[in-house]
C-alpha positions in Angstrom: 3.7 8.4 14.6 1.9 6.5 11.8 4.2 4.2 9.8 3.2 4.0 6.2 4.7 0.9 4.5 5.9 1.2 1.0 8.0 -0.6 -1.6 11.3 1.0 -2.4 10.7 1.8 -6.1 10.4 5.4 -7.2 6.8 5.0 -8.2 5.8 3.3 -5.0 7.6 5.9 -2.9 6.0 8.7 -4.9 2.5 7.2 -4.5 3.1 6.6 -0.8 4.4 10.1 -0.1 1.3 11.5 -1.8 -0.9 9.6 0.6 1.3 10.6 3.5 0.8 14.2 2.6 -3.0 13.8 2.5 -2.9 12.2 6.0 -0.6 15.0 7.3 -3.0 17.6 6.0 -5.7 16.1 8.2 -3.6 16.1 11.3 -1.6 12.8 11.4 2.2 12.5 11.9 3.3 10.1 9.2 6.6 8.6 8.2 7.4 6.2 5.3 8.8 2.8 6.2 10.5 0.9 3.3 9.4 -2.7 3.4 11.8 -5.1 1.6 11.2 -8.6 0.5 12.7 -11.7 2.2 12.6 -15.0 0.3 12.4 -17.2 3.4 9.8 -15.1 5.1 7.7 -14.7 1.9 7.4 -18.4 1.3 5.0 -18.8 4.1 3.4 -15.4 3.6 2.5 -16.1 0.0 0.7 -19.3 0.9 -1.2 -17.5 3.7 -2.2 -14.6 1.5 -3.4 -16.6 -1.4 -0.6 -16.4 -3.8 -0.5 -12.6 -4.3 2.7 -11.2 -5.8 5.7 -10.9 -3.5 5.7 -7.1 -3.3 2.1 -6.9 -2.1 2.7 -9.9 0.2 5.6 -8.2 1.8 3.6 -5.1 2.6 0.6 -7.1 3.8 2.8 -9.3 6.0 4.4 -6.2 7.6 1.0 -4.7 8.2 -0.4 -7.9 9.9 2.8 -8.2 12.0 2.8 -4.6 13.2 5.9 -3.4 11.3 3.7 -0.6 9.8 0.3 0.8 10.3 -0.7 1.4 6.7 0.3 0.1 3.2 -0.3 1.8 -0.1 -0.8 -0.3 -3.2 -1.6 0.4 -6.8 -5.2 -0.9 -6.5 -5.1 -2.7 -9.9 -2.3 -4.9 -8.7 -4.2 -6.3 -5.7 -6.1 -9.6 -6.0 -9.8 -9.4 -5.5 -9.9 -11.9 -2.6 -9.9 -10.2 0.9 -7.2 -10.9 3.5 -8.5 -11.7 7.0 -7.6 -8.9 9.4 -7.0 -6.3 6.7 -9.2 -4.0 4.8 -9.1 -1.1 2.3 -9.3 1.9 4.7 -9.3 4.5 2.0 -9.3 5.1 -1.8 -8.0 8.7 -2.3 -8.9 10.8 -5.3 -8.1 8.8 -8.4 -5.6 9.7 -11.1 -6.6 9.6 -14.7 -7.4 5.9 -15.6 -6.5 6.2 -19.3 -3.9 4.2 -21.1 -1.5 6.2 -23.3 0.8 5.7 -26.2 4.4 7.0 -26.0 5.9 7.3 -29.4 6.7 9.8 -32.1 3.0 10.4 -32.7 -0.4 8.6 -32.7 -0.7 4.8 -32.9 -2.6 5.1 -36.3 0.3 7.1 -37.7 2.9 4.3 -37.3 4.3 2.7 -40.4 3.1 -0.8 -41.5 4.6 -3.5 -39.3 5.8 -1.1 -36.6 7.0 -2.6 -33.3 5.0 -1.6 -30.2 5.9 -2.6 -26.6 3.6 -3.5 -23.7 3.7 -5.9 -20.8 -0.1 -6.1 -20.7 -2.1 -8.7 -22.6 -5.1 -6.4 -22.2 -3.4 -3.5 -23.9 -1.9 -5.9 -26.5 -5.3 -7.2 -27.5 -6.7 -3.8 -27.9 -3.7 -2.5 -29.9 -4.2 -5.5 -32.3 -7.9 -4.5 -32.7 -6.8 -0.9 -33.7 -3.8 -1.9 -35.7 -3.8 -5.6 -36.7 -0.6 -5.0 -38.7 1.7 -3.9 -35.9 4.0 -6.3 -34.0 3.3 -6.3 -30.3 6.5 -6.9 -28.2 6.3 -8.1 -24.6 8.4 -5.8 -22.4 9.2 -5.5 -18.7 10.9 -3.2 -16.4 10.2 0.1 -14.7 8.8 3.2 -16.4 12.1 4.7 -17.3 13.5 1.5 -18.9 10.3 0.9 -20.9 10.5 4.4 -22.3 14.1 3.8 -23.1 13.1 1.0 -25.5 11.7 3.6 -27.9 13.6 4.4 -31.1 13.3 8.1 -30.0 15.8 7.2 -27.3 17.9 4.8 -29.4 15.9 1.7 -28.6 14.3 -1.0 -30.7 10.6 0.0 -30.5 8.4 2.5 -32.3 6.5 3.2 -29.2 5.2 1.8 -25.9 1.9 1.7 -24.0 1.7 2.7 -20.4 -0.8 3.9 -17.8 -1.2 7.7 -17.7 -1.4 7.7 -13.9 2.1 6.2 -13.4 3.6 8.7 -15.8 1.8 11.6 -14.2 3.0 10.6 -10.7 6.6 10.4 -12.0 6.4 13.7 -13.9 6.8 12.0 -17.3 3.7 13.1 -19.1 6.1 14.7 -21.6 6.5 11.2 -23.1 2.8 10.9 -24.0 2.0 11.3 -27.7 -1.6 9.9 -27.6 -4.3 9.4 -24.9 -6.8 6.7 -25.6 -10.6 7.0 -24.8 -11.7 4.5 -22.2 -14.2 2.9 -24.7 -11.4 2.6 -27.2 -8.7 1.1 -25.0 -10.5 0.1 -21.8 -8.2 0.4 -18.7 -7.5 -2.3 -16.2 -10.0 -2.4 -13.4 -9.1 0.3 -10.8 -6.3 1.6 -12.9 -5.1 5.0 -11.6 -6.5 4.3 -8.1 -4.5 3.8 -4.9 -5.6 1.5 -2.1 -4.7 2.5 1.4 -4.8 -0.8 3.4 -5.0 -0.9 7.1 -5.8 -3.4 9.9 -9.5 -4.1 10.2 -9.6 -2.4 13.7 -8.5 0.9 12.1 -11.2 1.0 9.4 -13.2 4.3 9.5 -16.5 2.5 9.8 -15.4 0.3 12.8 -13.2 2.6 14.9 -12.8 6.1 16.1 -9.0 6.3 16.5 -7.2 9.3 15.0 -6.0 7.0 12.2 -9.6 5.8 11.5 -10.9 9.3 11.4 -8.1 10.5 9.1 -8.6 7.6 6.7 -12.3 8.5 6.5 -11.3 12.1 5.6 -9.0 11.1 2.7 -11.4 8.4 1.3 -13.1 9.6 -1.9 -16.6 8.2 -2.1 -16.9 8.3 -5.9 -13.4 6.9 -6.6 -13.9 4.1 -4.0 -17.2 3.0 -5.5 -15.8 3.1 -9.1 -12.7 1.0 -8.1 -14.7 -1.6 -6.1 -17.2 -2.0 -9.0 -14.4 -2.4 -11.6 -12.6 -5.0 -9.5 -15.8 -7.0 -9.0 -15.9 -7.5 -12.8 -12.6 -9.4 -12.4 -14.0 -11.2 -9.4 -17.2 -12.3 -11.3 -15.2 -13.4 -14.3 -12.7 -15.2 -12.0 -10.2 -13.7 -14.3 -6.5 -14.3 -14.1 -4.0 -11.5 -14.1 -3.2 -11.9 -17.8 -6.8 -12.1 -19.0 -7.6 -9.3 -21.5 -10.3 -7.7 -19.3 -11.0 -4.0 -18.9 -13.4 -2.0 -16.8 -14.1 1.6 -16.1 -16.7 3.4 -14.0 -17.5 7.1 -13.8 -20.0 9.3 -12.0 -22.8 9.8 -14.6 -24.9 12.1 -12.4 -23.5 14.0 -9.4 -26.8 15.0 -7.9 -28.2 11.4 -7.7 -24.8 9.7 -7.3 -25.4 7.5 -10.3 -22.3 5.7 -11.5 -22.0 4.0 -14.9 -19.8 0.9 -15.1 -18.5 -0.3 -18.4 -16.8 -3.7 -18.8 -15.0 -5.4 -21.8 -13.5 -8.7 -22.6 -11.3 -8.8 -25.7 -9.9 -11.8 -27.7 -6.1 -11.9 -27.7 -5.9 -11.3 -31.4 -8.2 -8.3 -31.1 -10.8 -9.6 -33.5 -13.6 -10.0 -30.9 -14.8 -7.7 -28.2 -17.7 -8.1 -25.7 -19.0 -5.3 -23.6 -21.6 -4.7 -20.9 -22.9 -1.7 -18.9 -24.5 -1.3 -15.5 -25.6 1.8 -13.6 -25.7 1.9 -9.8 -26.0 4.4 -7.0 -23.1 5.5 -4.8 -25.1 7.8 -2.5 -25.7 5.3 0.3 -25.3 5.9 4.0 -22.4 3.7 5.0 -19.1 2.7 3.4 -19.9 -1.1 3.6 -23.3 -0.5 1.9 -21.7 1.5 -0.9 -19.0 -1.1 -1.3 -21.5 -3.9 -1.6 -23.7 -2.1 -4.1 -20.6 -1.3 -6.3 -19.4 -4.9 -6.0 -22.8 -6.2 -7.1 -22.8 -4.0 -10.2 -19.4 -5.4 -11.1 -20.7 -9.0 -10.6 -23.7 -8.2 -12.8 -21.5 -6.9 -15.6 -19.3 -10.0 -15.3 -22.4 -12.2 -15.5 -23.6 -10.5 -18.7 -20.2 -10.8 -20.3 -20.2 -14.5 -19.5 -23.6 -15.0 -20.9 -22.4 -13.3 -24.1 -19.6 -15.8 -24.4 -16.6 -14.2 -22.7 -15.1 -17.6 -21.7 -15.3 -18.7 -25.4 -13.3 -15.8 -26.9 -10.4 -15.8 -24.5 -8.8 -17.7 -21.6 -10.2 -15.9 -18.6 -7.9 -17.8 -16.2 -4.7 -16.7 -18.1 -1.7 -15.8 -16.0 1.8 -14.8 -16.7 5.1 -16.0 -15.2 6.2 -12.5 -14.1 3.1 -12.3 -11.9 3.4 -15.7 -10.4 3.6 -16.0 -6.6 7.4 -16.1 -6.6 7.6 -13.1 -8.9 11.0 -14.3 -10.0 10.8 -14.8 -13.8 14.0 -13.0 -14.6 14.0 -14.4 -18.1 11.1 -12.1 -19.0 13.3 -9.1 -18.5 15.4 -8.1 -21.6 19.1 -7.4 -20.9 19.6 -4.1 -19.3 15.9 -3.9 -18.1 15.2 -3.9 -14.4 14.1 -7.3 -13.1 11.5 -8.0 -10.4 14.0 -7.9 -7.6 15.3 -4.5 -8.5 13.9 -2.0 -6.0 13.4 0.4 -8.9 11.2 -2.0 -10.8 7.7 -0.6 -11.3 5.9 -3.6 -12.5 2.5 -1.9 -12.2 3.1 0.5 -15.1 
């Protein structure tokens, strides 16, 4: 029996069950194991794991200590620094990476001075670029409570911005009124991708256990390369979790395996935007080779952005209280909105 560790929120369980079904389809017996946070235990784990948010730290600690055999993360919420003893064993087929607007219509149809909600500085900056007149409201909570802030449901906002992937996994695409092009509102690096983390000994390229073989079968070569390249843009910029940085990679030529990576840095007021593009090949023999080539493409994009002045148009080291190591900034949650200790809180939306 393979124990797949997951958070207790609806979105986390939905994502983890999807991965479990993939692994069952290739012959493994998999059960979900709910990993809950413990403040005393997390204090040491957070320091050991480099200050990652408490939810990811709880899963990674459980994995290192043998409480589970795998952990599923929203890839965009993981820090770029590796954890000794752990590795990303698989990146399954990726969901749509696009950001979407959930309102009564399109963003450009909103009245002058409309109120739009998002918890992402990256989305906020790009909304300001498209609609300088709107008021961007900082919101928190799970997907359901964010959607409930819309005037359509009796709330106080004209619309909210969310990731299409999370809505799709929760069966809430009915809420989408506009989908943005990735060059229009560039997604967060690795948005829509899941990371299946395992102990290093179970990696498909180092072991031959049933788990290692199964992970190799559910790993999607193109999606893995895209996600690793996008995350390396953040790494190269040394960007904080609240920096307005976007990246998106797509397979430009299936036959040659050519992947095109696009990166963007936006000023918080939306008035300045720097972009860079790199192509790289994902058709290499081994997974470590492909990962390294993808990573180098991301680092090259980051270097070009820095040369163009990315550090001058925005604070690349910006971080937000709700993603601090303790993950306990309850004041950022509006009354009635799920806080970070709520098992139903989906902070990765």
